[in-house]
N, C-alpha and C positions, 0 to 999 in steps of 0.2 A: 504494499500499500504506499502511496506517495502523499506526503503532507503538503498542503497548499494553504498559505495564509492569505486571508482577505487583507488588502492593503491597510485598512483601518485597524485590524487585529495586530498586524506587524508594528504599526505606530503605537498602539497601546502597550505592547510588550516593551518597545524601546523607551517609551516615556516612563513606564513603571521602573525599568532598570535604571534609568537616569535618576529618578526620584530616590530610589533606595541607595544608589551609589553615593548620592549627596549626603545621605544620612550616616553612612559608614562605608569605609573603603572595602571593596570586595563584595558588598551586599548585592549590588546590581548584577555582578557576575554570577553570584549564587542564584539569583532569580532566573536569569537566562538559562543557567545550567539545569535548574529544576524544570523549567518549561520544556526544554529540549528532551529531558528524560521522560516527561509525561507524553510528549508527542511520539517518541519512539515506542513507548508502551502502548499507546492508543493505536499505532500502526499495526501492532501485532494482535491486540485484543480490543478492537474498537467498541465493543458493546459494554465495556466496564463502566462507562460514564452513566450518570443518572439521566433518564429521559426527561426532557423538558416539554416536548410536544411530539408530534408524529415523526419529525426528522432530526431535531436537535437534541444534543446531549451535553452534559456538563460534568467536568471532573475538577474537583478543587485541588489547589496546591497545598502541600502540607505546611510549609514554613511561612507562606505569605497569604494575606486575605484575598487572594485572587483565584479565579477559576478559568479553565479553558472551555469555551463554548465551541462545539464542533458538530459537524454532520458528516455522514459517510455517503459518498456518491460513487457507486461502483468500486473502483480501485483507488479512489482519492479520498483522503481525509481532509476535509475543508475546515480550517480553523476560522471561525466566524468572529470570535472576540476573545480577548483576554480581559475579563471583567472583574471588578471588585465584587465580592460576594454579597455585599449589603447595600451598595449604592446604585441608584438608577437601574433597578431590575427591568430587564426586557428591552433596554434601549437599542440593542443590537438586532432586534427582530426584523428591521427593514433591510438588512444586508442580504445580498444574494450570493 
């Protein structure tokens, strides 16, 4: 399975990494590392995330208050958002 980030999801991940890196050296790198690990895991077992609706799923990060929102289209894992778990729920639903 091939992971593909929505452009806004890639920006969200970069912005979150920058935010955490400003708080403590190396923390942004840790965030990106955890996100990459989750994406690799999802490519192998895409149904482990919690269903949000008929096509979207969510898997939370362990160390950060963020979650990866994704959907599976044939052989493609589409990362729709890297969203805060409690802020602005559902804002990403308009993304295709």
